[in-house]
C-alpha positions in Angstrom: 95.3 95.6 136.2 99.0 94.9 137.7 98.6 94.3 141.4 100.9 95.0 144.4 102.1 91.1 144.3 102.6 91.3 140.7 104.6 94.2 141.4 107.0 92.9 143.8 107.4 89.8 141.9 108.2 91.4 138.5 110.8 93.3 140.8 112.5 90.2 141.9 112.8 88.6 138.2 114.1 92.4 137.1 117.1 92.2 140.1 118.0 88.1 138.9 117.9 88.7 135.7 120.3 92.2 135.7 122.4 90.6 138.2 122.6 86.8 137.3 122.5 86.9 133.5 125.9 88.4 131.5 125.0 91.4 129.5 126.3 89.1 126.0 123.0 86.2 127.1 121.1 89.3 127.9 121.1 91.1 124.1 121.1 87.3 123.0 117.7 86.5 124.9 116.6 90.2 124.2 116.9 90.0 120.7 115.1 86.0 121.0 112.5 87.8 122.3 111.9 91.0 119.3 111.7 88.4 116.9 109.4 85.8 118.8 106.7 89.2 119.3 107.8 90.8 115.8 106.7 87.2 114.1 103.3 87.0 116.2 102.5 90.9 115.3 102.7 90.3 111.9 99.9 88.8 112.0 98.2 92.4 112.4 99.8 93.1 108.5 96.7 90.8 107.3 94.5 92.2 109.8 95.3 95.4 109.1 95.1 94.9 105.3 91.6 93.3 105.8 90.6 96.5 107.3 91.5 99.1 105.5 89.6 96.9 102.6 86.7 96.3 104.8 86.8 100.4 105.3 87.5 100.9 101.5 84.3 99.4 100.2 83.1 102.8 99.9 85.9 103.7 97.5 86.3 100.5 95.9 82.7 100.4 94.7 83.0 104.2 93.7 86.7 104.0 91.8 86.0 101.1 89.8 82.8 103.0 88.8 85.3 105.9 87.6 88.1 104.0 86.3 85.6 101.3 84.5 84.6 104.4 82.6 87.3 106.4 81.9 89.8 106.6 78.8 92.6 108.8 77.5 92.1 111.0 81.0 88.4 112.1 80.0 85.0 110.8 81.3 82.0 110.0 80.3 79.8 111.5 82.7 76.8 110.2 80.9 77.6 106.9 81.8 79.8 107.3 85.4 78.5 103.9 86.6 79.1 100.5 84.4 76.2 98.6 84.1 78.0 95.8 86.5 78.5 98.8 89.3 75.0 100.4 88.8 73.3 97.7 90.2 74.9 98.2 93.5 72.4 101.2 93.5 69.6 99.2 91.8 69.6 96.3 93.7 69.1 98.3 97.0 67.0 100.9 95.9 69.0 104.2 96.5 67.6 107.2 94.8 69.6 110.8 95.2 71.8 111.4 97.9 71.4 107.7 99.7 74.7 106.2 97.9 77.2 109.0 99.6 74.8 108.4 102.5 76.0 105.0 102.4 79.9 105.7 102.1 80.1 108.3 104.9 77.6 106.3 107.6 80.9 104.3 108.7 82.9 106.7 110.2 79.9 107.8 112.6 80.1 104.7 114.5 84.0 104.6 113.8 84.6 107.8 115.7 82.6 107.8 118.5 83.5 103.9 119.4 87.4 104.5 119.8 88.0 106.3 122.9 85.7 103.9 124.9 87.0 100.7 122.9 90.9 101.5 124.4 89.5 102.3 127.5 88.3 98.8 127.6 91.1 97.7 125.9 92.8 99.3 129.4 91.0 98.1 131.6 90.4 94.6 130.5 94.3 94.2 129.8 93.2 91.1 126.7 94.0 92.6 123.3 94.3 89.2 122.2 90.5 88.5 122.9 89.1 92.3 121.9 91.0 93.1 118.7 90.3 89.8 116.8 86.5 89.9 118.9 86.1 92.5 117.0 86.9 91.8 113.5 85.0 88.6 114.1 82.0 90.9 114.1 82.9 93.4 111.5 83.9 90.1 109.5 79.9 88.7 110.0 78.7 92.2 109.6 80.6 93.0 106.2 79.2 89.2 104.8 75.4 90.3 105.9 75.7 93.3 103.7 75.8 91.2 101.2 72.5 89.8 102.2 70.8 92.4 103.9 68.8 94.9 101.8 69.0 97.4 104.9 72.8 98.5 103.7 72.5 101.8 105.6 71.8 100.1 108.9 75.0 97.8 108.3 76.7 100.2 107.5 76.4 102.2 110.7 77.3 99.1 113.0 79.9 98.2 110.9 81.8 101.4 111.8 81.2 100.5 115.8 82.7 97.3 115.9 85.6 97.9 113.8 86.7 101.3 115.7 88.8 99.4 118.5 91.3 98.0 115.8 93.7 100.7 114.7 94.0 102.3 117.9 93.7 99.1 119.9 96.5 98.0 117.5 98.9 101.2 118.1 98.0 100.6 122.2 99.3 97.0 122.1 102.5 97.7 120.2 103.4 100.5 122.4 102.9 98.3 125.6 105.4 96.0 124.2 108.7 98.2 122.2 111.0 100.6 123.5 110.5 104.4 122.2 113.1 104.1 119.8 111.8 100.3 118.3 108.2 102.2 117.5 108.6 104.1 114.4 109.5 100.9 112.3 107.4 98.3 114.5 104.0 101.2 113.5 105.1 101.0 109.8 105.5 96.4 110.2 102.0 96.2 111.2 100.5 99.2 109.1 101.6 98.5 105.7 99.5 96.1 105.1 96.7 98.9 104.5 99.8 100.5 102.5 99.7 97.5 100.3 96.2 97.0 100.4 96.4 100.5 98.8 97.8 99.8 95.7 96.1 96.2 94.9 92.4 96.6 96.5 91.4 97.6 93.7 93.0 95.0 91.5 91.5 92.6 94.0 88.0 94.3 93.8 88.2 94.5 90.3 88.8 90.8 89.5 85.5 89.7 91.5 83.3 92.5 90.0 84.5 91.6 86.8 84.1 87.8 87.0 81.7 87.3 89.7 78.6 89.1 88.0 75.8 86.5 88.6 77.8 83.7 89.6 75.3 81.3 91.8 72.6 84.6 90.6 74.6 87.0 92.5 75.1 90.4 91.8 79.4 91.0 91.6 79.2 93.7 94.3 77.4 91.2 97.2 80.5 88.8 96.4 82.6 91.9 97.2 81.3 91.6 100.8 81.1 88.1 101.0 84.7 87.1 100.3 86.4 90.0 101.9 83.7 89.1 105.0 84.7 85.9 105.3 88.5 85.7 104.8 88.2 88.8 107.8 87.0 86.0 109.6 88.6 83.0 109.0 91.9 85.5 109.8 90.2 86.8 113.1 90.0 83.1 114.5 93.8 82.6 114.1 94.6 85.7 115.6 93.0 84.7 119.1 96.0 82.2 119.5 98.8 84.1 118.4 98.0 88.0 119.4 99.5 88.7 122.7 98.4 90.6 125.4 100.9 92.5 127.4 104.1 91.7 128.9 102.6 90.8 132.4 100.1 88.8 131.3 101.0 87.3 128.2 101.2 83.5 129.0 103.2 82.0 126.1 105.9 84.3 127.9 108.9 82.3 129.6 109.5 83.7 133.2 112.9 84.8 132.1 111.3 86.2 128.8 108.2 88.4 130.9 110.9 89.5 133.6 112.9 91.1 130.6 109.8 92.4 128.6 108.8 94.3 131.6 112.9 95.8 132.2 113.4 96.3 129.1 110.2 99.4 129.3 110.9 100.2 132.6 114.3 100.7 131.9 112.7 103.0 128.8 111.1 105.0 131.1 107.7 103.6 130.3 107.2 101.9 133.9 103.9 103.4 135.2 101.7 100.2 134.4 98.7 100.2 136.5 99.6 103.7 138.6 96.8 105.3 136.7 92.9 104.2 136.3 91.3 104.3 133.1 89.3 107.7 134.2 92.2 109.2 135.5 93.6 108.2 131.8 90.7 109.9 130.0 91.0 112.9 132.3 94.5 113.3 131.8 94.0 112.9 127.7 91.4 115.0 127.4 93.2 118.3 129.4 96.7 117.4 128.0 96.8 120.3 124.8 99.2 118.3 122.7 96.4 115.4 122.2 93.9 117.9 120.4 96.9 119.7 118.7 98.3 116.2 117.5 94.3 115.6 116.6 94.1 118.7 114.3 97.3 118.6 113.0 96.4 114.8 111.8 92.7 116.0 110.8 94.5 118.6 108.5 97.0 115.8 107.0 93.8 113.7 106.1 92.8 116.0 103.8 96.3 116.1 101.9 96.0 112.7 102.0 92.4 112.3 100.6 94.4 111.2 96.9 94.6 108.3 98.4 91.1 107.9 98.4 90.3 108.8 94.6 94.3 106.7 93.6 93.0 104.9 91.0 90.9 108.1 89.3 94.2 109.9 89.7 96.1 107.0 87.5 93.5 106.5 85.2 94.3 110.2 84.1 97.1 109.2 82.6 95.2 107.7 79.7 95.2 104.0 80.3 92.8 101.1 80.0 91.2 99.7 82.9 93.2 96.6 83.5 96.5 99.2 82.5 95.4 101.3 85.1 94.5 99.0 88.1 98.0 97.4 87.3 99.9 101.1 87.6 98.2 101.6 91.0 100.4 98.7 92.7 104.3 100.4 92.1 103.4 103.6 93.5 102.5 101.6 97.1 105.0 99.4 96.6 107.7 102.0 96.7 105.6 103.4 99.7 106.2 100.3 101.6 109.5 100.4 100.8 110.8 104.1 101.2 108.1 103.6 105.3 110.7 101.2 106.7 113.4 103.0 105.4 112.6 106.3 107.0 110.8 104.5 110.1 114.4 102.4 110.9 116.7 105.0 110.4 113.8 107.2 112.8 114.4 104.7 115.2 117.8 104.7 114.9 118.6 108.3 115.4 116.0 108.5 117.7 114.5 111.7 115.4 110.7 112.2 114.6 110.2 115.5 112.7 113.3 115.8 110.3 111.9 112.1 109.1 108.3 113.4 109.1 109.6 117.0 107.2 111.6 115.1 104.5 108.7 112.9 103.4 106.1 115.7 103.6 108.5 117.5 101.5 108.8 115.1 98.5 105.2 114.6 98.9 104.8 118.2 98.1 106.9 118.2 95.2 104.7 115.0 93.8 102.0 117.5 94.2 103.5 120.2 92.3 104.5 118.5 89.7 100.7 117.2 89.2 99.4 120.8 89.4 102.1 122.4 86.3 102.1 119.2 83.9 99.9 116.7 82.0 103.1 115.2 80.7 102.2 111.0 81.2 105.8 109.7 82.9 105.9 113.5 85.0 102.7 112.9 86.6 103.4 109.2 87.3 106.5 110.0 88.7 104.3 112.3 90.8 102.0 109.5 92.2 105.3 108.0 93.6 106.6 110.9 95.6 102.9 111.5 97.0 102.7 107.8 97.9 105.4 107.4 100.1 103.8 110.1 102.3 102.5 107.0 104.3 106.1 107.1 105.7 105.2 110.5 107.8 102.4 109.2 108.8 103.6 106.1 110.3 106.5 107.8 111.6 103.8 110.5 113.4 102.4 107.2 114.9 105.6 106.6 116.5 105.9 110.0 117.5 102.5 110.0 119.1 103.5 106.9 121.3 106.4 108.4 122.2 105.1 111.7 123.7 102.7 109.5 126.1 104.7 106.5 126.3 105.2 107.1 130.8 101.1 107.1 131.1 99.3 103.9 129.7 95.9 104.9 130.8 96.3 108.5 129.0 98.1 107.3 126.2 95.2 104.4 125.4 92.7 107.2 125.3 94.8 110.2 123.7 95.5 107.6 120.9 92.4 106.8 120.3 91.0 110.0 120.9 93.6 111.7 118.3 92.7 109.4 115.8 88.9 109.4 116.3 88.7 113.1 116.0 91.2 113.4 112.6 88.9 110.9 110.8 86.6 114.0 110.2 89.6 115.0 107.5 89.0 111.8 105.3 84.7 113.5 105.4 86.1 116.4 104.4 88.9 115.0 102.0 85.9 113.1 100.2 84.9 116.5 98.5 88.3 117.8 97.5 88.3 115.7 94.5 85.0 116.3 92.3 84.9 115.5 89.2 84.0 118.5 87.3 87.9 119.3 88.5 89.2 116.8 86.3 91.4 115.6 84.3 93.9 118.1 86.0 92.6 117.9 89.0 95.0 121.0 89.9 92.8 122.2 92.5 92.6 119.4 94.3 96.4 118.6 94.1 96.8 122.8 95.5 94.5 122.1 98.3 96.3 118.8 99.3 99.5 120.8 99.3 98.2 123.4 101.4 97.0 120.8 103.7 100.2 119.6 103.8 101.7 122.6 104.5 99.6 123.5 107.2 99.8 119.8 109.3 103.8 120.1 109.0 103.7 123.6 110.3 101.8 122.4 112.9 104.2 118.9 113.6 106.8 121.8 113.8 105.4 123.8 116.3 104.8 120.8 118.4 108.8 120.1 117.7 110.1 123.3 118.9 107.9 123.3 122.2 109.0 119.3 122.9 113.0 120.3 122.2 112.5 123.5 125.4 111.0 121.0 127.1 114.0 119.0 127.2 116.2 121.7 127.1 114.5 122.8 130.5 114.6 119.3 131.6 118.6 118.9 131.0 119.0 122.2 132.9 117.4 121.3 135.8 119.0 118.2 135.9 122.8 120.0 135.8 121.3 122.4 138.7 120.0 119.2 140.7 123.9 117.9 140.4 125.6 121.2 141.1 123.6 121.8 144.6 123.7 118.1 145.7 127.5 117.5 144.0 125.1 113.9 142.3 125.8 112.1 139.3 124.3 114.1 136.8 120.9 111.5 136.6 119.4 110.3 133.3 115.7 111.4 133.3 112.8 111.1 130.4 113.1 112.6 127.4 110.9 113.2 124.6 112.0 112.1 121.3 111.8 114.9 119.1 
């Protein structure tokens, strides 16, 4: 943790920086610092894509089962598993609901481990070690899954070792960027998962169709070998690329370190080291806003359940397997572009809810179109509108980081607790798309639409609450100015 001597040294550097450096030179130094930081943070795009693919093995295998047997929007239920993919269950001697259990068991460790992992990250203050280290372990587990016949146990431990990644990344970027920079940076580091949604199925299909029998191994095993090996390789590179925090990152110059700390202090995020990890746990658990966001995001994940079955949805357009998988990619490319545009303007305007609402409204229109028609052009247009909901999701996380910006210990736990509890929405969402509701899936779209309305309304309540809090802060400051005849201070404000 930051010591008293560290704080004094930083204060001196900040004074030197603010008094001895012209404003235009400071701006130039700040731009260089952000470029340097953004470049190093960009490796998280690859890390997150690999994380998403790893967590999505259960989706890839089941989705490809569907796509490889879908034609003209109909499914031959008697052949729901293709010959290639059927070997997954045959090779492991799975019966009954054991396959479903394997697909969902990863969430047990993933949910349970997030809060302890982020508490350790806050205490250790070494994300450049913890995040890539967890990646190396999950890469090994994923690779060994291809060899190990006890796949249920392997998937169980995979959730534990993957848990530190996403909340750790969110906490890392919140420790470097100002509140009006967070939304676009959240989009930057998480866009890998959005692109993986579009190209992951194509990648998996290539392996599943081209690697069957190579070196005497089933194709599904190659999926684990390749993804696990790539994860380990990228993680090793990340050890020397990822930063820690402004006060303990070795590759910063003294001027850059002073500037990085002073930027956050001026933005109202200068509470580093003032609360212990256990105090942060207590503060987060006792804050109703943490639980409100947890419930709202859980409902949001139900609305996002279409992501799991995206190739299934596209397959209902009636194209063959190759074209179906290729048609999955453009909506997610569009989603990435929209996410950057919306998050950029969200940061620039220093507003969150209005942009969240706009993205949710577009997704709602997409759900309504799919409910009302089976027209090919209309339904393909609707998947573009649905896919861009990732923009709202990224703005939400920028907003959550903003709300807990002043208390790093609390923020570490809040991020992990919200993200961990909200994963139950993924478990619920897996049951929203039963095959007997296809090919129209009107009931599925209706459930997603209702869930989207519920989560957006809950975020709206939070918006109104924070807006009233800001108004009360401003009123108190005006009263203090009138009583003491002092300049009106500018205190901390929630971005709403």
